All heavy atoms as TSV, in Angstrom:
chain	resi	resn	atom	element	x	y	z
A	1	MET	N	N	4.002	-31.715	138.473
A	1	MET	CA	C	4.117	-31.529	137.036
A	1	MET	C	C	3.600	-30.131	136.693
A	1	MET	O	O	2.557	-29.702	137.142
A	1	MET	CB	C	3.293	-32.596	136.314
A	1	MET	CG	C	3.261	-32.376	134.824
A	1	MET	SD	S	2.482	-33.671	133.831
A	1	MET	CE	C	0.877	-33.812	134.517
A	2	ARG	N	N	4.336	-29.435	135.886
A	2	ARG	CA	C	3.959	-28.103	135.438
A	2	ARG	C	C	3.250	-28.196	134.095
A	2	ARG	O	O	3.706	-28.879	133.190
A	2	ARG	CB	C	5.214	-27.246	135.302
A	2	ARG	CG	C	4.893	-25.835	134.919
A	2	ARG	CD	C	6.118	-24.964	135.028
A	2	ARG	NE	N	5.728	-23.650	134.538
A	2	ARG	CZ	C	6.515	-22.854	133.892
A	2	ARG	NH1	N	7.750	-23.205	133.662
A	2	ARG	NH2	N	6.102	-21.693	133.477
A	3	LYS	N	N	2.143	-27.483	133.972
A	3	LYS	CA	C	1.400	-27.475	132.711
A	3	LYS	C	C	1.793	-26.255	131.902
A	3	LYS	O	O	2.011	-25.180	132.446
A	3	LYS	CB	C	-0.096	-27.465	132.981
A	3	LYS	CG	C	-0.577	-28.722	133.649
A	3	LYS	CD	C	-2.058	-28.706	133.829
A	3	LYS	CE	C	-2.489	-30.002	134.488
A	3	LYS	NZ	N	-3.930	-30.097	134.589
A	4	GLN	N	N	1.866	-26.442	130.613
A	4	GLN	CA	C	2.247	-25.378	129.687
A	4	GLN	C	C	1.373	-25.487	128.455
A	4	GLN	O	O	0.978	-26.572	128.061
A	4	GLN	CB	C	3.727	-25.529	129.295
A	4	GLN	CG	C	4.253	-24.472	128.392
A	4	GLN	CD	C	4.372	-23.117	129.073
A	4	GLN	OE1	O	4.607	-23.039	130.263
A	4	GLN	NE2	N	4.182	-22.061	128.334
A	5	SER	N	N	1.067	-24.372	127.862
A	5	SER	CA	C	0.324	-24.404	126.608
A	5	SER	C	C	1.052	-23.573	125.566
A	5	SER	O	O	1.864	-22.720	125.895
A	5	SER	CB	C	-1.109	-23.880	126.802
A	5	SER	OG	O	-1.082	-22.535	127.198
A	6	ASP	N	N	0.754	-23.859	124.323
A	6	ASP	CA	C	1.372	-23.133	123.223
A	6	ASP	C	C	0.433	-23.213	122.030
A	6	ASP	O	O	-0.487	-24.028	121.999
A	6	ASP	CB	C	2.722	-23.747	122.880
A	6	ASP	CG	C	3.675	-22.749	122.242
A	6	ASP	OD1	O	3.208	-21.668	121.798
A	6	ASP	OD2	O	4.867	-23.029	122.173
A	7	TYR	N	N	0.655	-22.368	121.072
A	7	TYR	CA	C	-0.171	-22.354	119.868
A	7	TYR	C	C	0.339	-23.367	118.861
A	7	TYR	O	O	1.542	-23.518	118.666
A	7	TYR	CB	C	-0.181	-20.964	119.229
A	7	TYR	CG	C	-0.884	-19.945	120.071
A	7	TYR	CD1	C	-0.181	-19.034	120.836
A	7	TYR	CD2	C	-2.275	-19.904	120.114
A	7	TYR	CE1	C	-0.838	-18.103	121.626
A	7	TYR	CE2	C	-2.937	-18.982	120.895
A	7	TYR	CZ	C	-2.207	-18.081	121.649
A	7	TYR	OH	O	-2.862	-17.163	122.424
A	8	CYS	N	N	-0.595	-24.048	118.232
A	8	CYS	CA	C	-0.305	-25.018	117.183
A	8	CYS	C	C	-1.266	-24.756	116.036
A	8	CYS	O	O	-2.062	-23.823	116.079
A	8	CYS	CB	C	-0.506	-26.445	117.703
A	8	CYS	SG	S	0.633	-26.917	119.008
A	9	LYS	N	N	-1.167	-25.586	115.018
A	9	LYS	CA	C	-2.094	-25.484	113.893
A	9	LYS	C	C	-2.671	-26.853	113.617
A	9	LYS	O	O	-2.164	-27.855	114.106
A	9	LYS	CB	C	-1.401	-24.932	112.647
A	9	LYS	CG	C	-0.371	-25.860	112.049
A	9	LYS	CD	C	0.168	-25.306	110.756
A	9	LYS	CE	C	1.005	-26.320	110.009
A	9	LYS	NZ	N	0.270	-27.446	109.467
A	10	SER	N	N	-3.727	-26.890	112.856
A	10	SER	CA	C	-4.300	-28.165	112.441
A	10	SER	C	C	-3.321	-28.897	111.541
A	10	SER	O	O	-2.475	-28.272	110.889
A	10	SER	CB	C	-5.611	-27.938	111.675
A	10	SER	OG	O	-6.554	-27.288	112.486
A	11	ALA	N	N	-3.449	-30.208	111.500
A	11	ALA	CA	C	-2.602	-30.993	110.596
A	11	ALA	C	C	-2.923	-30.608	109.149
A	11	ALA	O	O	-4.046	-30.215	108.836
A	11	ALA	CB	C	-2.846	-32.476	110.823
A	12	GLY	N	N	-1.947	-30.702	108.291
A	12	GLY	CA	C	-2.141	-30.359	106.883
A	12	GLY	C	C	-1.854	-28.886	106.629
A	12	GLY	O	O	-1.566	-28.128	107.544
A	13	PRO	N	N	-1.939	-28.505	105.372
A	13	PRO	CA	C	-1.621	-27.117	105.025
A	13	PRO	C	C	-2.705	-26.147	105.517
A	13	PRO	O	O	-3.892	-26.480	105.494
A	13	PRO	CB	C	-1.544	-27.127	103.502
A	13	PRO	CG	C	-2.359	-28.301	103.080
A	13	PRO	CD	C	-2.274	-29.301	104.195
A	14	PRO	N	N	-2.293	-24.956	105.957
A	14	PRO	CA	C	-3.279	-23.955	106.390
A	14	PRO	C	C	-3.965	-23.310	105.190
A	14	PRO	O	O	-3.487	-23.398	104.056
A	14	PRO	CB	C	-2.427	-22.937	107.149
A	14	PRO	CG	C	-1.073	-23.049	106.539
A	14	PRO	CD	C	-0.922	-24.495	106.134
A	15	SER	N	N	-5.064	-22.639	105.464
A	15	SER	CA	C	-5.737	-21.885	104.403
A	15	SER	C	C	-4.797	-20.782	103.924
A	15	SER	O	O	-3.878	-20.381	104.648
A	15	SER	CB	C	-7.031	-21.259	104.934
A	15	SER	OG	O	-6.726	-20.234	105.873
A	16	PRO	N	N	-4.993	-20.267	102.716
A	16	PRO	CA	C	-4.136	-19.179	102.233
A	16	PRO	C	C	-4.140	-17.975	103.177
A	16	PRO	O	O	-3.098	-17.364	103.412
A	16	PRO	CB	C	-4.732	-18.821	100.871
A	16	PRO	CG	C	-5.422	-20.072	100.414
A	16	PRO	CD	C	-5.938	-20.721	101.674
A	17	GLU	N	N	-5.303	-17.661	103.747
A	17	GLU	CA	C	-5.392	-16.518	104.661
A	17	GLU	C	C	-4.581	-16.760	105.934
A	17	GLU	O	O	-3.861	-15.877	106.397
A	17	GLU	CB	C	-6.853	-16.231	105.031
A	17	GLU	CG	C	-7.727	-15.822	103.872
A	17	GLU	CD	C	-8.272	-17.003	103.069
A	17	GLU	OE1	O	-8.087	-18.174	103.452
A	17	GLU	OE2	O	-8.902	-16.737	102.017
A	18	PHE	N	N	-4.706	-17.969	106.483
A	18	PHE	CA	C	-3.970	-18.275	107.709
A	18	PHE	C	C	-2.482	-18.380	107.418
A	18	PHE	O	O	-1.653	-17.961	108.233
A	18	PHE	CB	C	-4.506	-19.543	108.361
A	18	PHE	CG	C	-3.979	-19.786	109.746
A	18	PHE	CD1	C	-4.007	-18.782	110.706
A	18	PHE	CD2	C	-3.464	-21.011	110.112
A	18	PHE	CE1	C	-3.526	-18.993	111.997
A	18	PHE	CE2	C	-2.977	-21.240	111.389
A	18	PHE	CZ	C	-3.014	-20.232	112.333
A	19	ALA	N	N	-2.116	-18.919	106.265
A	19	ALA	CA	C	-0.705	-18.999	105.876
A	19	ALA	C	C	-0.098	-17.603	105.797
A	19	ALA	O	O	1.032	-17.372	106.254
A	19	ALA	CB	C	-0.559	-19.723	104.542
A	20	ALA	N	N	-0.845	-16.645	105.256
A	20	ALA	CA	C	-0.357	-15.263	105.182
A	20	ALA	C	C	-0.200	-14.678	106.575
A	20	ALA	O	O	0.781	-13.970	106.861
A	20	ALA	CB	C	-1.316	-14.411	104.345
A	21	TYR	N	N	-1.150	-14.964	107.473
A	21	TYR	CA	C	-1.083	-14.484	108.855
A	21	TYR	C	C	0.142	-15.066	109.562
A	21	TYR	O	O	0.882	-14.346	110.239
A	21	TYR	CB	C	-2.367	-14.864	109.591
A	21	TYR	CG	C	-2.356	-14.520	111.051
A	21	TYR	CD1	C	-2.599	-13.217	111.470
A	21	TYR	CD2	C	-2.114	-15.490	112.016
A	21	TYR	CE1	C	-2.600	-12.889	112.816
A	21	TYR	CE2	C	-2.111	-15.171	113.359
A	21	TYR	CZ	C	-2.352	-13.874	113.755
A	21	TYR	OH	O	-2.339	-13.568	115.092
A	22	ILE	N	N	0.362	-16.371	109.405
A	22	ILE	CA	C	1.517	-17.031	110.019
A	22	ILE	C	C	2.806	-16.380	109.543
A	22	ILE	O	O	3.701	-16.078	110.342
A	22	ILE	CB	C	1.518	-18.545	109.687
A	22	ILE	CG1	C	0.349	-19.247	110.369
A	22	ILE	CG2	C	2.836	-19.193	110.076
A	22	ILE	CD1	C	0.127	-20.677	109.886
A	23	GLN	N	N	2.908	-16.158	108.245
A	23	GLN	CA	C	4.119	-15.559	107.682
A	23	GLN	C	C	4.293	-14.129	108.175
A	23	GLN	O	O	5.388	-13.730	108.549
A	23	GLN	CB	C	4.065	-15.590	106.160
A	23	GLN	CG	C	5.320	-15.037	105.517
A	23	GLN	CD	C	5.269	-15.113	104.000
A	23	GLN	OE1	O	4.239	-15.409	103.409
A	23	GLN	NE2	N	6.392	-14.837	103.371
A	24	GLN	N	N	3.207	-13.353	108.191
A	24	GLN	CA	C	3.281	-11.954	108.611
A	24	GLN	C	C	3.743	-11.848	110.060
A	24	GLN	O	O	4.499	-10.947	110.417
A	24	GLN	CB	C	1.907	-11.295	108.421
A	24	GLN	CG	C	1.871	-9.808	108.653
A	24	GLN	CD	C	1.401	-9.445	110.056
A	24	GLN	OE1	O	0.739	-10.223	110.733
A	24	GLN	NE2	N	1.758	-8.266	110.502
A	25	ARG	N	N	3.320	-12.788	110.906
A	25	ARG	CA	C	3.685	-12.779	112.325
A	25	ARG	C	C	5.039	-13.432	112.592
A	25	ARG	O	O	5.575	-13.319	113.688
A	25	ARG	CB	C	2.625	-13.511	113.144
A	25	ARG	CG	C	1.293	-12.836	113.148
A	25	ARG	CD	C	1.350	-11.619	113.999
A	25	ARG	NE	N	0.022	-11.052	114.121
A	25	ARG	CZ	C	-0.263	-10.011	114.857
A	25	ARG	NH1	N	0.668	-9.434	115.553
A	25	ARG	NH2	N	-1.469	-9.540	114.894
A	26	GLY	N	N	5.561	-14.164	111.617
A	26	GLY	CA	C	6.837	-14.851	111.806
A	26	GLY	C	C	6.718	-16.099	112.668
A	26	GLY	O	O	7.695	-16.535	113.275
A	27	TYR	N	N	5.518	-16.671	112.736
A	27	TYR	CA	C	5.299	-17.869	113.540
A	27	TYR	C	C	5.858	-19.103	112.845
A	27	TYR	O	O	5.936	-19.171	111.623
A	27	TYR	CB	C	3.808	-18.097	113.783
A	27	TYR	CG	C	3.136	-17.061	114.658
A	27	TYR	CD1	C	1.778	-16.815	114.531
A	27	TYR	CD2	C	3.832	-16.332	115.611
A	27	TYR	CE1	C	1.130	-15.882	115.328
A	27	TYR	CE2	C	3.202	-15.398	116.408
A	27	TYR	CZ	C	1.850	-15.175	116.267
A	27	TYR	OH	O	1.227	-14.260	117.047
A	28	ASP	N	N	6.213	-20.091	113.636
A	28	ASP	CA	C	6.633	-21.405	113.145
A	28	ASP	C	C	5.733	-22.422	113.824
A	28	ASP	O	O	6.085	-22.998	114.846
A	28	ASP	CB	C	8.102	-21.652	113.480
A	28	ASP	CG	C	8.616	-22.960	112.913
A	28	ASP	OD1	O	8.020	-23.474	111.957
A	28	ASP	OD2	O	9.618	-23.479	113.447
A	29	LEU	N	N	4.515	-22.587	113.289
A	29	LEU	CA	C	3.513	-23.435	113.925
A	29	LEU	C	C	3.590	-24.866	113.421
A	29	LEU	O	O	3.859	-25.112	112.250
A	29	LEU	CB	C	2.115	-22.883	113.658
A	29	LEU	CG	C	1.830	-21.471	114.162
A	29	LEU	CD1	C	0.405	-21.067	113.821
A	29	LEU	CD2	C	2.077	-21.361	115.656
A	30	HIS	N	N	3.332	-25.785	114.337
A	30	HIS	CA	C	3.326	-27.216	114.020
A	30	HIS	C	C	1.998	-27.806	114.479
A	30	HIS	O	O	1.296	-27.218	115.297
A	30	HIS	CB	C	4.486	-27.918	114.730
A	30	HIS	CG	C	5.819	-27.344	114.368
A	30	HIS	ND1	N	6.508	-27.734	113.249
A	30	HIS	CD2	C	6.566	-26.384	114.946
A	30	HIS	CE1	C	7.638	-27.052	113.173
A	30	HIS	NE2	N	7.695	-26.220	114.189
A	31	SER	N	N	1.670	-28.989	113.995
A	31	SER	CA	C	0.461	-29.654	114.464
A	31	SER	C	C	0.654	-30.057	115.924
A	31	SER	O	O	1.780	-30.139	116.427
A	31	SER	CB	C	0.164	-30.893	113.612
A	31	SER	OG	O	1.120	-31.900	113.876
A	32	VAL	N	N	-0.452	-30.318	116.595
A	32	VAL	CA	C	-0.394	-30.730	117.998
A	32	VAL	C	C	0.475	-31.981	118.142
A	32	VAL	O	O	1.340	-32.057	119.024
A	32	VAL	CB	C	-1.817	-30.991	118.540
A	32	VAL	CG1	C	-1.777	-31.577	119.936
A	32	VAL	CG2	C	-2.638	-29.710	118.516
A	33	GLU	N	N	0.257	-32.942	117.265
A	33	GLU	CA	C	1.010	-34.194	117.334
A	33	GLU	C	C	2.501	-33.970	117.110
A	33	GLU	O	O	3.340	-34.508	117.840
A	33	GLU	CB	C	0.471	-35.197	116.314
A	33	GLU	CG	C	-0.954	-35.640	116.573
A	33	GLU	CD	C	-2.016	-34.629	116.114
A	33	GLU	OE1	O	-1.703	-33.673	115.365
A	33	GLU	OE2	O	-3.173	-34.784	116.535
A	34	ALA	N	N	2.840	-33.177	116.094
A	34	ALA	CA	C	4.249	-32.917	115.796
A	34	ALA	C	C	4.910	-32.149	116.940
A	34	ALA	O	O	6.050	-32.439	117.319
A	34	ALA	CB	C	4.375	-32.128	114.490
A	35	TYR	N	N	4.199	-31.192	117.501
A	35	TYR	CA	C	4.748	-30.406	118.602
A	35	TYR	C	C	4.997	-31.291	119.824
A	35	TYR	O	O	6.053	-31.211	120.456
A	35	TYR	CB	C	3.790	-29.266	118.940
A	35	TYR	CG	C	4.384	-28.210	119.824
A	35	TYR	CD1	C	5.353	-27.332	119.349
A	35	TYR	CD2	C	3.971	-28.074	121.140
A	35	TYR	CE1	C	5.894	-26.354	120.155
A	35	TYR	CE2	C	4.508	-27.095	121.959
A	35	TYR	CZ	C	5.469	-26.239	121.466
A	35	TYR	OH	O	6.006	-25.279	122.273
A	36	GLY	N	N	4.031	-32.173	120.129
A	36	GLY	CA	C	4.219	-33.098	121.240
A	36	GLY	C	C	5.433	-33.990	121.020
A	36	GLY	O	O	6.219	-34.228	121.946
A	37	GLN	N	N	5.608	-34.470	119.798
A	37	GLN	CA	C	6.756	-35.329	119.502
A	37	GLN	C	C	8.063	-34.555	119.615
A	37	GLN	O	O	9.064	-35.081	120.099
A	37	GLN	CB	C	6.617	-35.949	118.110
A	37	GLN	CG	C	7.671	-37.005	117.824
A	37	GLN	CD	C	7.621	-38.155	118.810
A	37	GLN	OE1	O	6.572	-38.754	119.023
A	37	GLN	NE2	N	8.749	-38.468	119.431
A	38	MET	N	N	8.056	-33.308	119.193
A	38	MET	CA	C	9.264	-32.480	119.311
A	38	MET	C	C	9.671	-32.329	120.784
A	38	MET	O	O	10.861	-32.385	121.111
A	38	MET	CB	C	9.031	-31.097	118.687
A	38	MET	CG	C	8.920	-31.128	117.173
A	38	MET	SD	S	8.272	-29.603	116.454
A	38	MET	CE	C	9.440	-28.389	117.006
A	39	LEU	N	N	8.694	-32.145	121.656
A	39	LEU	CA	C	8.990	-32.024	123.084
A	39	LEU	C	C	9.548	-33.325	123.646
A	39	LEU	O	O	10.514	-33.319	124.426
A	39	LEU	CB	C	7.734	-31.609	123.852
A	39	LEU	CG	C	7.236	-30.198	123.561
A	39	LEU	CD1	C	5.881	-29.972	124.213
A	39	LEU	CD2	C	8.234	-29.161	124.036
A	40	LYS	N	N	8.971	-34.460	123.243
A	40	LYS	CA	C	9.485	-35.757	123.681
A	40	LYS	C	C	10.904	-35.965	123.172
A	40	LYS	O	O	11.775	-36.423	123.918
A	40	LYS	CB	C	8.575	-36.882	123.193
A	40	LYS	CG	C	7.234	-36.902	123.881
A	40	LYS	CD	C	6.304	-37.953	123.266
A	40	LYS	CE	C	4.916	-37.856	123.855
A	40	LYS	NZ	N	3.973	-38.776	123.184
A	41	ASP	N	N	11.132	-35.620	121.897
A	41	ASP	CA	C	12.468	-35.772	121.311
A	41	ASP	C	C	13.495	-34.888	122.010
A	41	ASP	O	O	14.680	-35.207	122.041
A	41	ASP	CB	C	12.442	-35.439	119.816
A	41	ASP	CG	C	11.655	-36.443	118.995
A	41	ASP	OD1	O	11.337	-37.536	119.511
A	41	ASP	OD2	O	11.335	-36.127	117.826
A	42	ALA	N	N	13.048	-33.777	122.584
A	42	ALA	CA	C	13.945	-32.863	123.295
A	42	ALA	C	C	14.229	-33.334	124.720
A	42	ALA	O	O	14.996	-32.707	125.438
A	42	ALA	CB	C	13.350	-31.459	123.316
A	43	GLY	N	N	13.579	-34.439	125.131
A	43	GLY	CA	C	13.861	-35.014	126.432
A	43	GLY	C	C	12.809	-34.757	127.500
A	43	GLY	O	O	12.982	-35.188	128.639
A	44	PHE	N	N	11.729	-34.063	127.150
A	44	PHE	CA	C	10.663	-33.868	128.122
A	44	PHE	C	C	9.902	-35.181	128.291
A	44	PHE	O	O	9.678	-35.911	127.329
A	44	PHE	CB	C	9.701	-32.772	127.662
A	44	PHE	CG	C	10.308	-31.393	127.722
A	44	PHE	CD1	C	10.972	-30.866	126.620
A	44	PHE	CD2	C	10.217	-30.636	128.874
A	44	PHE	CE1	C	11.535	-29.607	126.673
A	44	PHE	CE2	C	10.774	-29.365	128.937
A	44	PHE	CZ	C	11.437	-28.852	127.829
A	45	ASP	N	N	9.525	-35.470	129.537
A	45	ASP	CA	C	8.729	-36.672	129.758
A	45	ASP	C	C	7.338	-36.270	130.230
A	45	ASP	O	O	7.074	-35.111	130.516
A	45	ASP	CB	C	9.407	-37.612	130.760
A	45	ASP	CG	C	9.673	-36.950	132.100
A	45	ASP	OD1	O	9.381	-35.749	132.271
A	45	ASP	OD2	O	10.178	-37.643	132.996
A	46	GLU	N	N	6.448	-37.210	130.252
A	46	GLU	CA	C	5.060	-36.969	130.630
A	46	GLU	C	C	4.405	-35.885	129.766
A	46	GLU	O	O	3.652	-35.049	130.255
A	46	GLU	CB	C	4.938	-36.623	132.109
A	46	GLU	CG	C	5.427	-37.730	133.030
A	46	GLU	CD	C	5.217	-37.416	134.489
A	46	GLU	OE1	O	4.176	-36.805	134.822
A	46	GLU	OE2	O	6.084	-37.786	135.293
A	47	VAL	N	N	4.719	-35.890	128.484
A	47	VAL	CA	C	4.155	-34.921	127.541
A	47	VAL	C	C	2.741	-35.356	127.170
A	47	VAL	O	O	2.523	-36.503	126.783
A	47	VAL	CB	C	5.018	-34.807	126.263
A	47	VAL	CG1	C	4.335	-33.944	125.209
A	47	VAL	CG2	C	6.407	-34.279	126.601
A	48	VAL	N	N	1.800	-34.450	127.326
A	48	VAL	CA	C	0.425	-34.684	126.889
A	48	VAL	C	C	0.103	-33.578	125.893
A	48	VAL	O	O	-0.015	-32.416	126.262
A	48	VAL	CB	C	-0.577	-34.643	128.067
A	48	VAL	CG1	C	-1.995	-34.807	127.557
A	48	VAL	CG2	C	-0.224	-35.696	129.104
A	49	ALA	N	N	0.028	-33.921	124.642
A	49	ALA	CA	C	-0.273	-32.952	123.585
A	49	ALA	C	C	-1.713	-33.159	123.159
A	49	ALA	O	O	-2.058	-34.206	122.618
A	49	ALA	CB	C	0.683	-33.131	122.406
A	50	GLU	N	N	-2.558	-32.180	123.451
A	50	GLU	CA	C	-3.963	-32.313	123.097
A	50	GLU	C	C	-4.486	-30.997	122.543
A	50	GLU	O	O	-4.044	-29.927	122.934
A	50	GLU	CB	C	-4.792	-32.772	124.297
A	50	GLU	CG	C	-4.702	-31.872	125.498
A	50	GLU	CD	C	-5.398	-32.440	126.723
A	50	GLU	OE1	O	-5.850	-33.601	126.676
A	50	GLU	OE2	O	-5.497	-31.732	127.715
A	51	ASP	N	N	-5.417	-31.131	121.631
A	51	ASP	CA	C	-6.033	-29.977	120.975
A	51	ASP	C	C	-7.094	-29.401	121.914
A	51	ASP	O	O	-8.072	-30.059	122.235
A	51	ASP	CB	C	-6.666	-30.416	119.657
A	51	ASP	CG	C	-7.223	-29.266	118.846
A	51	ASP	OD1	O	-7.410	-28.163	119.399
A	51	ASP	OD2	O	-7.476	-29.472	117.648
A	52	ARG	N	N	-6.884	-28.177	122.354
A	52	ARG	CA	C	-7.822	-27.516	123.271
A	52	ARG	C	C	-8.539	-26.357	122.586
A	52	ARG	O	O	-8.961	-25.405	123.227
A	52	ARG	CB	C	-7.067	-27.006	124.498
A	52	ARG	CG	C	-6.300	-28.069	125.268
A	52	ARG	CD	C	-7.176	-29.187	125.799
A	52	ARG	NE	N	-8.134	-28.737	126.777
A	52	ARG	CZ	C	-8.059	-28.956	128.068
A	52	ARG	NH1	N	-7.061	-29.656	128.547
A	52	ARG	NH2	N	-8.992	-28.503	128.875
A	53	THR	N	N	-8.687	-26.449	121.263
A	53	THR	CA	C	-9.301	-25.376	120.492
A	53	THR	C	C	-10.686	-25.014	121.011
A	53	THR	O	O	-10.994	-23.840	121.212
A	53	THR	CB	C	-9.384	-25.757	118.997
A	53	THR	OG1	O	-8.062	-25.995	118.505
A	53	THR	CG2	C	-10.046	-24.665	118.182
A	54	ASN	N	N	-11.529	-26.014	121.243
A	54	ASN	CA	C	-12.897	-25.738	121.675
A	54	ASN	C	C	-12.924	-24.981	122.999
A	54	ASN	O	O	-13.712	-24.054	123.178
A	54	ASN	CB	C	-13.707	-27.025	121.775
A	54	ASN	CG	C	-13.965	-27.641	120.416
A	54	ASN	OD1	O	-13.961	-26.949	119.401
A	54	ASN	ND2	N	-14.163	-28.935	120.378
A	55	GLN	N	N	-12.065	-25.365	123.925
A	55	GLN	CA	C	-11.992	-24.675	125.210
A	55	GLN	C	C	-11.539	-23.227	125.003
A	55	GLN	O	O	-12.081	-22.305	125.605
A	55	GLN	CB	C	-11.040	-25.397	126.150
A	55	GLN	CG	C	-10.891	-24.709	127.491
A	55	GLN	CD	C	-9.836	-25.358	128.368
A	55	GLN	OE1	O	-9.078	-26.215	127.920
A	55	GLN	NE2	N	-9.790	-24.954	129.613
A	56	PHE	N	N	-10.543	-23.023	124.159
A	56	PHE	CA	C	-10.010	-21.686	123.905
A	56	PHE	C	C	-11.050	-20.796	123.236
A	56	PHE	O	O	-11.189	-19.616	123.570
A	56	PHE	CB	C	-8.742	-21.794	123.057
A	56	PHE	CG	C	-7.971	-20.517	122.955
A	56	PHE	CD1	C	-7.508	-19.863	124.080
A	56	PHE	CD2	C	-7.701	-19.963	121.714
A	56	PHE	CE1	C	-6.785	-18.676	123.974
A	56	PHE	CE2	C	-6.990	-18.783	121.599
A	56	PHE	CZ	C	-6.529	-18.145	122.735
A	57	VAL	N	N	-11.815	-21.362	122.303
A	57	VAL	CA	C	-12.869	-20.598	121.630
A	57	VAL	C	C	-13.908	-20.129	122.653
A	57	VAL	O	O	-14.366	-18.985	122.610
A	57	VAL	CB	C	-13.526	-21.423	120.506
A	57	VAL	CG1	C	-14.807	-20.773	120.003
A	57	VAL	CG2	C	-12.548	-21.620	119.349
A	58	LYS	N	N	-14.260	-20.986	123.603
A	58	LYS	CA	C	-15.223	-20.607	124.640
A	58	LYS	C	C	-14.682	-19.465	125.500
A	58	LYS	O	O	-15.412	-18.533	125.832
A	58	LYS	CB	C	-15.566	-21.812	125.505
A	58	LYS	CG	C	-16.413	-22.840	124.797
A	58	LYS	CD	C	-16.657	-24.056	125.668
A	58	LYS	CE	C	-17.402	-25.122	124.890
A	58	LYS	NZ	N	-17.573	-26.347	125.682
A	59	VAL	N	N	-13.412	-19.530	125.854
A	59	VAL	CA	C	-12.796	-18.458	126.646
A	59	VAL	C	C	-12.824	-17.151	125.863
A	59	VAL	O	O	-13.195	-16.096	126.398
A	59	VAL	CB	C	-11.344	-18.827	127.038
A	59	VAL	CG1	C	-10.599	-17.630	127.607
A	59	VAL	CG2	C	-11.334	-19.993	128.017
A	60	LEU	N	N	-12.441	-17.207	124.599
A	60	LEU	CA	C	-12.437	-15.996	123.771
A	60	LEU	C	C	-13.844	-15.432	123.604
A	60	LEU	O	O	-14.034	-14.210	123.618
A	60	LEU	CB	C	-11.810	-16.289	122.406
A	60	LEU	CG	C	-10.325	-16.571	122.404
A	60	LEU	CD1	C	-9.865	-16.967	121.005
A	60	LEU	CD2	C	-9.534	-15.383	122.909
A	61	GLN	N	N	-14.842	-16.309	123.467
A	61	GLN	CA	C	-16.218	-15.845	123.319
A	61	GLN	C	C	-16.690	-15.145	124.588
A	61	GLN	O	O	-17.329	-14.101	124.518
A	61	GLN	CB	C	-17.149	-17.009	122.984
A	61	GLN	CG	C	-18.562	-16.570	122.636
A	61	GLN	CD	C	-18.614	-15.654	121.422
A	61	GLN	OE1	O	-18.154	-16.024	120.348
A	61	GLN	NE2	N	-19.151	-14.462	121.583
A	62	ARG	N	N	-16.362	-15.703	125.753
A	62	ARG	CA	C	-16.723	-15.048	127.019
A	62	ARG	C	C	-16.070	-13.678	127.120
A	62	ARG	O	O	-16.700	-12.697	127.524
A	62	ARG	CB	C	-16.305	-15.909	128.212
A	62	ARG	CG	C	-17.246	-17.031	128.521
A	62	ARG	CD	C	-17.009	-17.621	129.895
A	62	ARG	NE	N	-15.630	-17.962	130.196
A	62	ARG	CZ	C	-15.070	-19.150	130.013
A	62	ARG	NH1	N	-15.789	-20.147	129.530
A	62	ARG	NH2	N	-13.816	-19.363	130.321
A	63	GLU	N	N	-14.793	-13.593	126.761
A	63	GLU	CA	C	-14.087	-12.315	126.823
A	63	GLU	C	C	-14.686	-11.304	125.849
A	63	GLU	O	O	-14.846	-10.129	126.180
A	63	GLU	CB	C	-12.601	-12.515	126.547
A	63	GLU	CG	C	-11.897	-13.262	127.659
A	63	GLU	CD	C	-10.431	-13.522	127.377
A	63	GLU	OE1	O	-9.936	-13.169	126.274
A	63	GLU	OE2	O	-9.768	-14.090	128.260
A	64	LEU	N	N	-15.037	-11.751	124.651
A	64	LEU	CA	C	-15.654	-10.871	123.670
A	64	LEU	C	C	-17.004	-10.369	124.182
A	64	LEU	O	O	-17.318	-9.180	124.055
A	64	LEU	CB	C	-15.829	-11.594	122.331
A	64	LEU	CG	C	-16.525	-10.800	121.221
A	64	LEU	CD1	C	-15.736	-9.536	120.886
A	64	LEU	CD2	C	-16.696	-11.677	119.998
A	65	ASN	N	N	-17.781	-11.254	124.782
A	65	ASN	CA	C	-19.070	-10.846	125.338
A	65	ASN	C	C	-18.895	-9.776	126.405
A	65	ASN	O	O	-19.675	-8.816	126.466
A	65	ASN	CB	C	-19.806	-12.052	125.923
A	65	ASN	CG	C	-20.261	-13.026	124.860
A	65	ASN	OD1	O	-20.334	-12.707	123.682
A	65	ASN	ND2	N	-20.546	-14.256	125.282
A	66	GLU	N	N	-17.867	-9.901	127.239
A	66	GLU	CA	C	-17.603	-8.909	128.278
A	66	GLU	C	C	-17.189	-7.558	127.674
A	66	GLU	O	O	-17.636	-6.509	128.118
A	66	GLU	CB	C	-16.541	-9.402	129.248
A	66	GLU	CG	C	-16.996	-10.537	130.125
A	66	GLU	CD	C	-18.200	-10.188	130.976
A	66	GLU	OE1	O	-18.219	-9.092	131.588
A	66	GLU	OE2	O	-19.149	-11.005	131.026
A	67	VAL	N	N	-16.367	-7.604	126.657
A	67	VAL	CA	C	-15.930	-6.362	125.992
A	67	VAL	C	C	-17.105	-5.687	125.319
A	67	VAL	O	O	-17.257	-4.466	125.370
A	67	VAL	CB	C	-14.803	-6.653	124.967
A	67	VAL	CG1	C	-14.537	-5.458	124.085
A	67	VAL	CG2	C	-13.530	-7.083	125.687
A	68	GLU	N	N	-17.973	-6.466	124.689
A	68	GLU	CA	C	-19.130	-5.887	124.002
A	68	GLU	C	C	-20.101	-5.222	124.981
A	68	GLU	O	O	-20.816	-4.310	124.605
A	68	GLU	CB	C	-19.831	-6.948	123.165
A	68	GLU	CG	C	-19.029	-7.329	121.930
A	68	GLU	CD	C	-19.680	-8.424	121.109
A	68	GLU	OE1	O	-20.469	-9.220	121.656
A	68	GLU	OE2	O	-19.363	-8.496	119.903
A	69	LYS	N	N	-20.129	-5.673	126.231
A	69	LYS	CA	C	-20.986	-5.045	127.241
A	69	LYS	C	C	-20.513	-3.623	127.565
A	69	LYS	O	O	-21.311	-2.787	127.945
A	69	LYS	CB	C	-20.991	-5.869	128.517
A	69	LYS	CG	C	-21.766	-7.158	128.426
A	69	LYS	CD	C	-21.696	-7.897	129.741
A	69	LYS	CE	C	-22.333	-9.269	129.652
A	69	LYS	NZ	N	-22.209	-9.994	130.922
A	70	ILE	N	N	-19.234	-3.418	127.444
A	70	ILE	CA	C	-18.640	-2.117	127.757
A	70	ILE	C	C	-18.929	-1.177	126.633
A	70	ILE	O	O	-19.262	-0.263	126.364
A	70	ILE	CB	C	-17.111	-2.228	127.972
A	70	ILE	CG1	C	-16.823	-3.187	129.114
A	70	ILE	CG2	C	-16.497	-0.881	128.217
A	70	ILE	CD1	C	-15.354	-3.509	129.273
């Protein structure tokens, strides 16, 4: 099984600032649940859609700490 990740958004409407960012970037973001269902509806099987925000924040914090050392 191949693992893939993608960007999603929290359920519900985004903050005005994030909505402006999404529009400026031309993103079409969906909630984790909706995105997982879209993949299942497209015929993918063994779909596991989970929110990995906390893990991603830790990775970004480590990278920021490394950049700040430089």
